[in-house]
N, C-alpha and C positions, 0 to 999 in steps of 0.2 A: 281372262276377259271377267269381271267382275258383275253379275247384274241383280237387280230388283228380287226379293224372295217372296215367296208366296202366291206367284202368277200361277193363271190358269192357262193355258196355252192349247187348243184343241184344231186338230186337224182331220177336215173333212173331204170328201170327192169321190168319187165312182171308182169301180174295180179296177184294179190298175195304174191308177190315179199315182202312186208314189207314196202313199200317208206312210206307210211303214218304215220306207227310207228313208223320209223325210223326218220323221220321229226320231229317229235313232240318231241321223247328222245332227238336229237342232240340240239333241241331249248331250250331245260331246261337245257342241260349239257354247253353248250357255250352261250346260251342266244342272240341266233340268232332269228329272227324274221321268223314264218314260213308261209309258203306261197303255201296252198293245192292245190290241182289238181281243176281246176275251174269248178263246175256243172252247166251249164248254159244250159236251157230247148233249147234244139234244135229243131227250129220249122219242122227240115224237117224229123226228126225221124221215125214218123209214117209212112209218104212213103217212107222212104229209107227200112224198114222192109218188105215193102210190096212189093217192084221192086226197089231191089239193086241196079241194073245194072244202071237205069236211073236215082236214087237219089242219088247215091255215094258223085260225083264230089259235089253237092252240099251242102250234109251233112259235107263234110269232109272241105271243103271250111270255110262254118262255123264254126266249130270247129279250124280251123287255126287263124281263125281272132279272136278269143277268145282268143287262147293260145298267141297270139302277145298281146293285151291288158296285160294279166296275167304278159307277160315278161316284157312291159313297166314299169308296176306297183312294180315290185319287184327290176329294174335296177333302178328306180329314190327313192328308198327308202334311207334315209340318213345312217341306219345302215347295219350290217350284215344281210344275207338273206339265209335261205335255203330252195329250193323248191322242191317238191311233184312233179313229172313229169315235162318233158320236151315239148316244142313246135317241138323240133329236132323228139320226137318220134313220135306225129301225122305223121309226113310225114313218115320217114324212115320205119317205123316198119307198121302203120294200115292202112294209106292209101295206101302202097306198098302191102299189103297183099290184101287188095281188090282188087288192079291190076293183082297181079298174080293168083288168084282166080277165076278171068273173073269177078268180080263184080263191076269193073271200067273199061270203054274202053281205048284203047291205048289214043284215042285222049284225051278224058277228064284228063287221067294219066298226059300226057307230058303237058296240060296246067296247072296242079295243081303244078307238079313239078316247072314248070318256074316262076310262081309264089313264091312257097317256096324259092327255091334257088334266086331270086330277092329280097326278104325281107330279107331271114335268114344272107344274106351276110352284112348286117348293124347293125345285132344283138350283143353287146356283149358276149361272152360266159360266162359260168360260169368260176370261177378261177380254181373247181375242180370239177369233174363229177364222183359221188359214182354210179358204177353198181354194183346192188342186183344181183348176180346170180344164179340161182335156176336150179334143174332138175324139171320133169314134175310131177314127183310123190309128192315133197314138194310144188308144186304150187297147186296142187289139193287139198291137206292134208290142208291147208291155207284157201284157198277158200270155202271149205267145213265147216271149222271151224268157219269159220264168220258169211257163212249163209243167204249171201244176196240171195232175190229173184231172180233177172234178172242174177247172175250166177249160177242160179243149172242146167241149160242146158249146159253148156258151156263144151266142148269135150275136151280129153288130146291130141287129134291131131291139133286141133285148136293153143292150148297152145306150141306146139311142133314147128309149124310155126314160132310162134311167136319169142320162142325162137332164130329160125336159125336166123330171121332178126334182132333180138335183137343182138346176136354175130356178125353178119355181120357188122352189123353199129357202133356197140362200136371198132370194130379192125379197124378199119376206121377213128375214131374219132381223130383228131391232134391237134383240137381248144384249149386244156387245158389237162392238167394231169388227168389221170382215176385212181382211187382206186377200185378194182374189190374186192368185196366182196361175198364168196360162202357161201349161207345161209345154204345149204344141212347139216344136222346133228347139226344143232347149234340152237340156242332161245336166240335172243338177248334182246326179251322182257322182259323175264323172268329169263334169266340169267344172274347176272352181270360180268362174268367174261366173258362170251361170247362177253357182250356188249363194255365192258372195252377193249378189242382187237379192235375193232371197232373205238372206242373214240381214243384210244391212236394212231392206224395210223393215223387218221387225224390231230390230233393235232400235229404229229410230219411233216406234210405238212403246218400248219400254217404259219409259217416265208418264207418258198419261197410263198407261196400263199400272203401274206402280201407284198411282193417286188416287184409285179407285176407293 
């Protein structure tokens, strides 16, 4: 399958939604370069888990910096790319949740938002944002199935808060077209028909994206 080059497709979604899996599958079928979530060691994490309110700002600024580095790398890539999680989600979902839960002070959150908004204004947005939407039961099932130790104590309430923030953010997103993919009751990883529906929905948008 020969597709237009120079495209930037991003995949957003809650923990356990299937972003990394879909990134790899789209890379294979369209020939796009995959950019997976950067897993740099955060030097503030240990302190953050001991005292979230004191260290949340430092930790989130570190993550923001790594996301920006990652974003720069992918927009410099000469071909088409597909990204697993975006820089926008760090600020709009995870930092906001820390603030709402009282783990980031209003002063620190305001400083973080000012920094994020000043920088993100200069970032080229993706041509297409794919939003993987799922209910909490689906997310919990996926998380349990993949069996990562650091996710074992993740609560349904936490995922529900993130779902609310994700839905609010994607409802405000105007920088590019959004393809909503509801993954409740489907298995695009193992069911060819389910994946074909997603693949075809994306393919139908390729001429529009390439004309930008």
